[in-house]
C-alpha positions as CSV (number, residue, x, y, z in Angstrom):
1,M,111.3,101.1,112.9
2,S,107.6,100.2,112.8
3,K,106.2,97.9,115.5
4,V,103.4,95.3,115.4
5,R,101.0,94.7,118.2
6,V,98.8,91.5,118.0
7,L,95.6,91.5,120.2
8,V,94.5,88.0,121.0
9,G,91.2,87.1,122.6
10,T,90.9,83.6,124.0
11,R,88.5,81.4,126.0
12,K,90.5,82.2,129.2
13,G,91.8,85.7,128.9
14,A,93.4,88.3,126.6
15,F,97.0,88.4,125.4
16,V,99.1,91.2,123.8
17,L,101.9,90.1,121.5
18,T,104.5,92.7,120.4
19,A,107.4,92.7,118.0
20,D,109.5,95.1,115.9
21,G,109.1,95.4,112.2
22,K,111.2,92.3,111.5
23,R,108.5,90.3,113.3
24,K,111.0,87.6,114.4
25,D,111.1,88.0,118.2
26,W,107.8,88.3,120.1
27,T,107.0,89.4,123.6
28,V,103.9,88.0,125.2
29,S,101.9,89.9,127.8
30,G,99.0,88.5,129.7
31,P,96.8,86.9,130.5
32,F,94.6,89.9,131.1
33,F,91.2,89.1,132.7
34,A,92.4,85.5,133.2
35,G,89.6,82.9,133.2
36,W,87.2,85.2,131.2
37,E,86.1,84.7,127.6
38,I,87.5,87.5,125.5
39,Y,85.3,87.4,122.4
40,H,87.0,90.4,120.8
41,M,89.6,93.1,121.4
42,K,90.4,95.9,118.9
43,G,92.4,99.2,118.9
44,S,91.3,102.5,117.7
45,P,92.8,103.5,114.3
46,V,92.9,107.1,115.5
47,D,94.6,106.4,118.8
48,P,96.4,103.1,118.8
49,N,96.8,103.2,122.6
50,R,93.0,103.1,123.0
51,I,92.0,99.4,123.0
52,Y,88.5,98.0,123.6
53,V,87.8,94.6,125.0
54,S,84.7,92.4,125.2
55,Q,84.9,90.5,128.4
56,T,82.2,87.9,129.1
57,S,81.4,85.2,131.6
58,G,78.6,82.8,132.1
59,W,78.7,83.6,135.8
60,F,79.1,87.3,135.8
61,G,77.8,88.5,132.5
62,Q,79.2,91.0,129.9
63,L,81.6,93.8,130.5
64,I,83.5,96.2,128.3
65,Q,87.1,97.0,129.2
66,R,89.3,99.7,127.8
67,S,92.9,100.5,127.8
68,D,94.3,103.9,127.1
69,D,98.0,102.9,127.2
70,G,98.3,100.2,124.7
71,G,97.2,97.3,126.9
72,K,99.4,97.9,129.9
73,T,96.5,98.8,132.2
74,W,92.8,98.4,131.9
75,H,89.6,99.9,133.3
76,Q,85.9,99.4,133.0
77,P,84.4,102.6,131.4
78,G,82.1,104.3,133.8
79,L,84.1,103.4,136.9
80,P,87.2,105.3,138.3
81,D,90.3,105.0,136.2
82,E,91.9,102.0,137.9
83,A,92.6,98.5,136.8
84,L,89.8,96.1,137.4
85,P,91.0,93.0,139.3
86,A,90.4,89.8,137.4
87,P,88.9,87.2,137.5
88,G,87.0,88.3,140.6
89,P,83.4,89.3,140.5
90,P,82.9,92.4,138.3
91,R,81.3,95.7,139.3
92,A,78.7,95.5,136.6
93,L,77.5,98.5,134.7
94,P,73.7,99.2,135.2
95,N,71.9,98.0,132.1
96,R,74.2,99.8,129.6
97,F,73.2,97.5,126.7
98,A,69.4,97.5,127.0
99,Y,67.7,96.6,123.8
100,D,65.5,99.3,122.3
101,A,61.9,98.1,122.9
102,S,60.6,99.2,119.5
103,A,61.7,100.4,116.1
104,E,61.5,104.0,115.2
105,T,58.0,103.2,113.7
106,G,56.9,102.2,117.2
107,K,56.3,98.6,116.2
108,P,57.4,96.1,118.9
109,M,60.4,93.9,118.3
110,T,60.1,91.3,121.0
111,T,60.9,88.0,119.4
112,H,63.0,86.3,116.8
113,Q,62.8,82.8,115.3
114,W,64.1,79.8,117.1
115,Y,65.5,76.6,115.5
116,D,62.1,74.9,115.3
117,G,60.3,78.0,113.9
118,T,58.8,79.1,117.2
119,Q,59.4,82.7,118.4
120,H,61.9,83.3,121.2
121,P,62.3,86.5,123.3
122,W,65.3,88.7,122.5
123,E,68.1,88.3,125.0
124,F,71.4,90.2,125.6
125,K,74.1,87.5,126.0
126,R,77.5,88.9,124.9
127,V,79.4,91.2,122.6
128,W,80.8,89.4,119.7
129,H,82.6,92.2,117.9
130,L,83.9,95.7,118.7
131,E,84.6,98.2,115.9
132,P,86.2,101.5,116.8
133,S,85.4,104.6,114.7
134,L,87.8,105.5,111.9
135,T,87.8,109.1,113.0
136,D,87.0,109.4,116.7
137,P,88.6,107.3,119.4
138,G,85.7,107.7,121.7
139,T,83.2,106.2,119.3
140,V,82.9,102.5,119.0
141,Y,80.3,100.0,117.7
142,A,79.3,96.7,119.3
143,G,77.7,93.7,117.6
144,V,76.0,91.6,120.2
145,E,74.1,88.3,120.7
146,D,71.1,88.2,120.3
147,A,71.9,90.1,117.1
148,A,71.8,93.9,117.4
149,L,74.1,96.8,116.9
150,F,75.0,99.3,119.6
151,R,77.1,102.5,119.5
152,S,78.9,104.3,122.2
153,T,80.2,107.9,121.7
154,D,81.8,108.3,125.2
155,G,84.5,105.6,125.1
156,G,82.3,102.7,126.0
157,E,80.7,104.2,129.1
158,N,77.1,104.3,127.6
159,W,75.6,102.4,124.7
160,R,72.6,103.0,122.5
161,E,71.1,100.5,120.1
162,L,70.7,101.4,116.5
163,P,67.1,100.0,116.4
164,G,66.6,100.4,112.7
165,L,68.4,97.1,112.1
166,R,66.1,94.8,114.2
167,G,63.2,97.1,113.1
168,H,63.8,96.3,109.5
169,G,60.9,93.9,109.6
170,T,62.8,90.7,109.0
171,G,64.0,90.4,112.6
172,P,61.4,87.8,113.6
173,K,62.8,85.5,110.8
174,W,66.4,85.6,112.2
175,Q,67.5,82.5,114.0
176,P,70.7,81.4,115.8
177,G,73.5,79.6,114.0
178,A,75.2,76.8,115.9
179,G,77.3,79.3,117.9
180,G,74.4,81.6,118.7
181,M,72.7,84.5,116.9
182,G,75.6,86.9,116.9
183,L,76.3,90.1,115.0
184,H,79.9,89.3,114.4
185,T,81.0,91.5,111.5
186,I,81.0,95.3,111.4
187,I,82.7,97.1,108.5
188,L,82.9,100.9,108.4
189,D,83.2,102.4,104.9
190,P,86.3,104.8,104.9
191,S,84.9,106.7,102.0
192,N,81.4,107.2,103.4
193,P,80.8,107.7,107.1
194,D,77.1,106.9,106.7
195,R,77.7,103.5,105.2
196,I,78.1,100.4,107.5
197,F,78.1,96.7,106.6
198,I,77.2,94.1,109.2
199,A,76.7,90.3,109.1
200,I,74.6,88.1,111.4
201,S,74.6,84.3,111.9
202,A,72.0,83.2,110.9
203,A,70.3,86.1,109.1
204,G,72.8,87.4,106.5
205,A,74.5,90.6,105.5
206,F,73.0,94.0,105.8
207,R,73.9,97.6,104.8
208,T,73.0,101.1,106.0
209,D,73.6,104.2,103.9
210,D,72.2,106.6,106.4
211,G,74.3,106.1,109.5
212,G,72.2,103.2,110.9
213,A,68.7,104.7,110.7
214,T,67.6,102.3,108.1
215,W,69.0,99.0,106.8
216,K,68.6,96.7,103.7
217,P,69.5,93.0,103.5
218,I,72.3,92.5,100.9
219,N,72.0,88.8,100.3
220,K,71.1,88.5,96.6
221,G,73.1,85.7,95.0
222,L,73.6,83.8,98.3
223,V,72.3,80.2,98.2
224,S,71.8,78.2,101.4
225,N,70.5,74.7,100.7
226,F,69.6,74.0,104.3
227,M,66.9,76.7,104.1
228,P,63.3,76.0,102.9
229,N,63.9,78.8,100.4
230,P,67.6,78.6,99.5
231,T,67.6,82.1,98.0
232,A,65.5,83.8,100.7
233,E,66.0,87.5,101.5
234,V,67.3,86.6,105.0
235,G,68.3,83.5,106.9
236,H,71.7,82.9,105.4
237,C,74.5,81.8,107.8
238,V,77.3,84.3,106.9
239,H,80.5,83.5,108.8
240,H,82.6,86.6,108.0
241,V,82.9,89.5,105.5
242,A,86.1,91.3,104.6
243,M,86.9,94.5,102.6
244,H,90.0,96.3,101.5
245,P,89.8,100.0,102.6
246,S,90.9,101.2,99.1
247,R,87.9,99.5,97.5
248,P,84.9,99.8,99.9
249,G,82.5,98.6,97.2
250,V,84.2,95.2,96.9
251,L,83.3,92.7,99.6
252,F,84.5,89.1,100.2
253,M,82.5,86.7,102.2
254,Q,83.1,83.3,103.8
255,K,79.6,81.8,104.1
256,H,78.6,78.5,105.9
257,W,79.3,77.0,102.5
258,D,80.8,79.0,99.7
259,V,83.3,81.9,99.3
260,M,81.5,84.8,97.8
261,R,82.4,88.2,96.2
262,S,80.4,91.4,95.6
263,D,81.6,94.2,93.4
264,D,78.6,96.5,94.1
265,A,78.7,97.0,97.9
266,G,76.7,93.8,98.5
267,D,73.8,94.4,96.2
268,N,74.8,91.2,94.3
269,W,77.1,88.3,95.1
270,R,78.8,85.6,93.1
271,E,80.6,82.5,94.2
272,V,84.4,82.5,93.9
273,S,85.2,79.2,95.7
274,G,86.9,77.9,92.6
275,N,89.3,75.1,93.2
276,L,89.2,75.1,97.0
277,P,89.2,71.6,98.4
278,T,86.2,72.6,100.6
279,D,84.4,75.9,100.6
280,F,83.4,75.6,104.3
281,G,85.3,77.8,106.7
282,F,85.0,80.8,109.1
283,A,87.8,83.3,108.5
284,I,88.6,85.4,105.4
285,D,90.8,88.5,105.0
286,V,92.4,90.6,102.3
287,H,96.1,91.5,101.8
288,A,96.9,95.0,103.1
289,H,98.4,96.2,99.7
290,E,96.9,93.8,97.1
291,P,93.1,94.2,97.1
292,E,92.7,91.1,94.9
293,T,94.7,88.9,97.2
294,L,92.6,86.9,99.7
295,Y,93.2,84.3,102.4
296,V,90.9,81.6,103.8
297,V,91.3,78.5,105.9
298,P,89.2,75.7,104.6
299,I,87.6,73.4,107.2
300,K,86.4,69.9,106.4
301,S,82.6,70.4,106.9
302,D,79.9,72.0,109.0
303,S,80.0,69.0,111.3
304,E,83.7,68.3,111.4
305,H,85.4,71.6,112.2
306,F,89.0,70.7,111.5
307,P,91.3,70.8,108.4
308,L,91.0,68.2,105.7
309,G,93.1,65.2,106.4
310,G,94.5,66.8,109.6
311,A,96.7,69.1,107.4
312,L,96.4,72.8,108.3
313,K,96.5,74.9,105.1
314,V,95.9,78.5,104.3
315,Y,94.6,79.1,100.8
316,R,95.5,82.3,98.9
317,S,93.9,83.7,95.8
318,R,95.8,86.5,94.0
319,T,92.9,87.0,91.5
320,G,90.1,87.9,93.9
321,G,88.8,84.4,94.1
322,N,88.3,81.3,91.9
323,E,92.0,80.4,91.6
324,W,93.4,79.3,94.9
325,E,96.8,78.0,96.0
326,P,97.6,76.2,99.3
327,L,100.2,77.7,101.7
328,T,101.7,75.1,103.9
329,K,105.3,75.9,104.7
330,G,105.7,76.0,108.6
331,L,102.2,74.7,109.2
332,P,101.5,71.2,110.6
333,Q,100.6,68.8,107.8
334,K,99.5,65.8,109.8
335,D,97.5,65.1,113.0
336,C,96.2,68.7,113.2
337,Y,92.6,69.0,114.2
338,V,92.2,72.6,115.2
339,N,89.7,75.2,113.9
340,V,90.2,78.8,113.0
341,L,87.2,80.9,114.0
342,R,85.6,83.8,112.1
343,D,87.4,86.7,113.9
344,A,90.7,84.9,114.3
345,M,92.5,86.2,111.2
346,A,94.0,89.7,110.6
347,V,96.7,91.4,108.6
348,D,99.3,94.1,109.4
349,K,100.2,97.1,107.2
350,L,103.9,96.7,106.9
351,D,105.5,96.9,103.4
352,E,105.8,93.1,103.3
353,C,102.3,92.3,104.5
354,G,102.0,90.0,107.6
355,I,99.0,87.7,108.0
356,Y,98.1,86.2,111.4
357,F,95.6,83.6,112.5
358,G,94.8,81.8,115.8
359,T,93.5,78.3,116.4
360,T,91.3,76.6,118.8
361,G,94.4,74.7,119.9
362,G,96.0,77.9,121.2
363,Q,98.6,78.6,118.5
364,V,99.0,82.0,116.8
365,Y,100.6,81.6,113.4
366,A,102.2,84.5,111.5
367,T,103.8,85.1,108.1
368,A,106.0,88.1,107.3
369,D,106.1,87.3,103.6
370,S,102.4,87.3,102.5
371,G,102.0,83.7,103.3
372,E,105.0,82.0,101.7
373,S,106.1,80.6,105.1
374,W,104.5,80.5,108.6
375,T,105.7,80.3,112.1
376,P,103.9,79.9,115.4
377,I,104.7,83.1,117.3
378,V,103.1,81.7,120.5
379,R,101.8,78.3,121.4
380,D,99.6,76.7,124.1
381,L,97.3,79.6,124.7
382,P,93.7,78.9,125.5
383,A,91.5,78.4,122.4
384,V,91.8,81.6,120.3
385,L,88.5,83.4,119.6
386,S,89.8,86.5,117.9
387,I,93.0,88.2,116.4
388,E,93.5,91.8,115.6
389,V,96.7,93.5,114.5
390,Q,98.0,97.1,115.0
391,T,100.8,98.5,112.9
392,L,102.6,101.1,115.1
393,E,105.0,103.8,113.9
């Protein structure tokens, strides 16, 4: 029988939840790296036992951890193969994530725009998202803050920036969103190894068609009324982008306001918020077997990050947007004031698709029937930052 492994990153450590294909009884392992912020953890689709973790601390900085046995033991790439004690002081890797000083053209990329329009030096703060290669378990991409894209080809031991992104020319116009200027979405096209989609808050979405050497903004159709030019080429606060692997040209976006759809690999976008009670939110994902079925969690507003009326609802569209239905069975419908962050929703690949999301209140909810009913598979964790799911044979 198939098994499911749910990887949960929280404000105070990492957790691994496992169940068989029935998804009724769950085992909780962890916390790993207790006391550390785990912004993201994700397993390789080639080797499910290879899991990468972004471990960060305001005191000790940023580390990458890796497991080669499905999360039972961990080690820091570049050090001897032994588990790293946590949360003690880390043995930091020497400058493994240094920004490239210039674009391939040789032009310096030393600043980006701050909230007040002044220029601010680029800093390396943390890794927001890890995306393992679809074909090689030793290759993994990292989206970081301040926004840049890195790649490792040796299992996370060494990292090299893909400088064409910041060297695009619009980099000085990027600015932080409320949570920082993070590159938080990385989507690898399964049909074209040279095509990668990324999203940055607050800069927008970008695409490369040549393996990361050059990039183009893909924000046509996005409207952000908080910007001096609401339809500018860059500056949009994109919260998350999702894609079904069978249709790599179709993208779905949860923006700061608006749910958007592109049918031409991001060249053009149109709004599909439809009858949502509010089109502000962070998370968005696509059903594993139904490319036109989407899930979002509407949040009241950009200043009040909790569900409308204190009722937690997932909304589903079976038509690729515009027409949405609330899914509430098993979810708290009063006095619930949690948030669901951008990387805190994922789906499994079992025949009856499971959807999972975590909250800032420490609950992880799951459905084994495409959203008809939900149950908390674990409660009272630290605030959940990310959720990823592995479907294991």
